[in-house]
N, C-alpha and C positions, 0 to 999 in steps of 0.2 A: 597763219600757217601752222598745221599740226607739227609738233616737235618730232624729229626723227627718232626711230627706235632701233636698238641694237639687241639682237637676241642670240640665244644659244640653244643647243639641241640636247634634250632628253636626260642628261645626267649632271649631277653635282660633283664638283671637285673641291676638296678642302684646300685652303690656301697654303697651309704649312706642309709642303711637299717633302720636307726632309724627315718626316715621321716614318716609322716602319710601315711596311705594307699592311701588317695586321692592325696597327693602330689606325691607319687611314680607312681600312675596311670597316672598323667599328664606327667611325665617325660618318662615313659616306653611305653605308648601306641603308640607313633609315630613309634616305632621300631617293634611292635608286631602285629600279624594278629588278625583280628576280624572275626566274623562269624554271621550267622543268623540261623533260623530254617525253615524247610519246613512247619511246622505247622503254623508259623506266616505268611509265604508267601502265604499259602493257605487261610488264614483268611482275606486277604486284596485284593483290586482290582489288576488286573494283572499289570497295569502300575506302581502302587505304589511298588509292589513286584519287578518289573524290576529295578526301580530306586534305591531301597534299595540294590539290588544285585550289581548293577553297582558301587554304593558308597563303598560297602564292598571290591569289587575287586580292585578298584582304591586305596583305603587305603592300602590293603595288599601288592600290588606290590610296592607302594612307601615305605612301611615299610621295605620290603626286601632290597630295594636299600639303605635305611638308615642303616640297620643292616650291610650290606656288607661294606658300607663306614666306619662304626665303626671298623669292623674286619680288613679292609685294613690299618688302623692306628696302629694295634697291631704288636708286633714283628713277624717276618716271621714264627716262630714255632707255633704261635697261629692263623695262617690264615687257618682255617679249620672250616667249618660250615655245619650243617645239616639244609637244608631249610624246612620250614613248609609244611606239606601236605595239609593245609587248605587254600591255597592261592585262589583257585577258588571253592567256596562252591558248592557242589552237581554237580560237573562237570560230573560225571559218572552216575548220576541219570536220568532215562528216562524222568521224569517230567520236567527236566531243560535242556535236551539235545538240544532242538531247540534254546534256548537262546544262547548257546555257539557256535552253528553252523551258526549263523548270520554272514555274511561276514564282516560287520562293527565291530562286537565284535572281530572276529578273527584277524582283522587288528590291533585293539587296543592292544590285548594281545601279538601279535607277536612283536610289537614295544617295549612294556615294558619289556617283557622277554628277548628280544635281549639286552636291556640296562643292565639287571641284569647279563647276561652272559658276556658281554663286561667288566663290572666292575670287575667281578670275575677273568677273565683271565688277565686283566691289573694288578691287585693287587696280582696275583698268589695265589688265595684262593681256596683251595680244597673243592668242594661241594659234598653234598649227599642228598638223600631223604630216608625216611623210611615209606612206607605205613603202615597203622595201623593194628590192630588185626583182622579187618574184611576182610582183604585180605588173604583168605584161599585158596590158589591155589591147595592144595591137598585134597580138600573136596570130599566126595562121593556123594554130592548133586549137580546135574547139574546146578541148578539156582545159587548156591553159587559160583561155578566155573566161571560161566558167569559174575556175578557181580565182582568177584575178578579180572578176566582178564580185565574188563572195568576199574576198579580202578587202576590197574597197568599201563594200557595204558594211563590213565589220567596223571600219573606221566611221562610216556614216552613223551607225548605231551609237557609238560612243559620243559622237558629236551631238546627236539628237538628245541623248540622255543628259548631256551637260546643258541643254537648253539653247544650243546653236543650230545652225542650218536652217533657220527660219527666214533669213533674207540673204540676198546675194553677198557672199564673202564676209559674213560675220565671223567666219573661221576658215582658215585656208587648209586644204588637204591636197598635198602636192604629189604629182607623179611625173615621171619621164615618159615621153613618147618612146615606146619600145616595141619590138616585135617586127616581123617581116612586113605586116600590113600597115604599120605605122599609123599616121594620122587618119587615113581613110578607114582603117580597121576600127579605130576609136569612134569615128563619126558614125559608122554602121551600127555600133552597139549603144550609142548615146541614148536612144529612147528607153533603154532598159535600166538606166540609172534611176535611183529614187530621187525625189525632189531635193532632199537634204544633200545627197551626193552632188547633184548638179549645181546646187547653190555654193558648194565649197571647193570643188575640184579646180586645180590649177595645173598648167603644163609647163614643165621646166626643160630648157635646152640641156643637152648632154655633150660629152666630149667627142664622141665618135661619129655617130650616124645622124642623129636628129638634132639640128642646131636651132638657132633663134628663128630663122626663116620658116622652118617646119612648124615650130610652135605658133608663129604668127598666122599660119594657115588655119589654125583652130581657134583664133581669137574671137570668132563669132560665137563659139560655144563657151569658152571659159578664159580667164585671164592667163597671161604669160608671166611666169617667174623667170626673170633674167638672172642666170648664173654667170657672173663675169669671168670666173676662173674657167669654167667649162667652155665659154665662148672663146676665150683666149687660146685654149688648146685646140678647139675645133677649127678656128679660123686663122690660127698662127699670128694673131695680132689682137690688140686691145680695142674693144668697141668704143667708139667715140660717144661720150656721155650726151652730146648734143645732136647725135645723128637722128635722122627721121625714124629709123628702126626703134630706137629707144622711146621716142614719142609714141610710136604705135604700141609698144609694150604698155606704156602708161595708159593709153586710151583703152586698152583691153580690160582695164580694171573698172571702167565705167564710173569714175568718180571716187572710188575707194582708193586710199593711199596704197600704192604698190609695195610688195615685198620683193627684194632681190636676195640672192644667195652669194656669199663671198667666202672663198677659201684661198689658201696659198699652198704651193708645193712644199714638200718636207724641208726642214731646216738643213739637212745634209748638203744642200746645194752650196751652203756657205763653205763647206770643206773643199768644194771644187772651185772656189774663187769668186762666187757670186755673193758679194757682201750685202749688208742690209740696206744700204742706200742706193743700190744699183738697180736700174731697170732690167727686168728679166726679159731678154729678147729671145724669141723662139729659135731663130736660126743659129744663134750662138749656143744656146742650151743643147740643141740637138747634135752638136758636135761631141758632147760628152755624156749625154743621157738619152734615153728614149722617151717618147711621149708617155708611155705607160708609167715611167718613173715619176712623172709629173701629176698623175691622177691622185695619189695619196694626199691626205690633208696634213698640214703642219700642226704642231702643238700650239703655237702662238702665231699671231700675225707679225712675223719677224721682218718682212721686207717693207721698209718704210716708203719706198717709191710707190709700191703697189697700194699701200694704205692711203697715200695722198691721192692716188688715182681713184680709189673707191670712194673717198670722201666727196668727190665731185658729183656723186649720185645722191648724196644724203639730203639735199634740199627737196627731193621728190620721192625718195624711196626709204622704206625701212629696210634694215640689213640683218639677215640671218647669217651669223658667222658659223661656219662649219670647221671647227678646230678641235683638236683632241683635248685641249685643256678646258673646253666647255665654258663655264661661267667665268673662269679666271682669264681666259683669252678675251671674252667680251668685256670684262671690267678693264683690262689693260688697254684695249682698243678705245674704249669709251674715254678713259682718262687722257689718252694721247691725241685722239682725232675727232671726238664728237663735238660739234659746234656748241660752244657755251659750257662745256663740261668743266 
């Protein structure tokens, strides 16, 4: 059996949290992406804007290499990372398209992304992307669909330059079903995706509208990423790890080890009397908070009952932790709950 993996998303946190914010920034910035704004770029001369964009891109790609080098030194179970979507600012924006189409820029990007891909494969790090909330593939507004397709194909370009997307799920690029047309809207535009995009896309259930069953309706197109926190909020109960629906999720991965997402509601629930060993029951919670209060992510995986529940999936799933403390939360969860840690 392939050993389970535990991953974190996008950013590095230094373990000594009692340092000053300025000291932490000095330590953490080399590992984490930077960005700029279109407003600022529009406010300066074109050459200044170009130089700033080149500087940000160079920093971001070097930062990803440093972050991967850090992950490569972790135990094999912790070699799983979601890459930042912000590596190439405004890549899919029409105002900046000409910059990225410059052959010299393309050559530079190809070289650096190839290095990222090589390091990940050499260290056996499982990689993923997760385009943001503005990637609404099921929208009923044509311009939103076009922008969303461009944003997803931006991720597909990064995947291709890293040497992935060549076979089914050699890298995961995850989206929520979103928009008024939902899954049927996505099915309608499916032929427009590049082969790399189709090889990598996954569909994740969310808290409000499109749940696990909606994602399973698209399982013939792409795998389902089960988010057990979203499922709990959407359905008011914990999905049974041995339910037929979970098996259908596993089957959607067609032999590739599935990835699931796991988060917890914010720690402030402890101030309301929900201690770390207590099962978080939705009816009781809704007497003192709203569902929206449960959407946010905790810093650490503080609720031990829910961690024990999540552990029941680890014989079949890799787990991407979505916690504000990033690598620190993944390391703590690994030490407490990973089999054989």
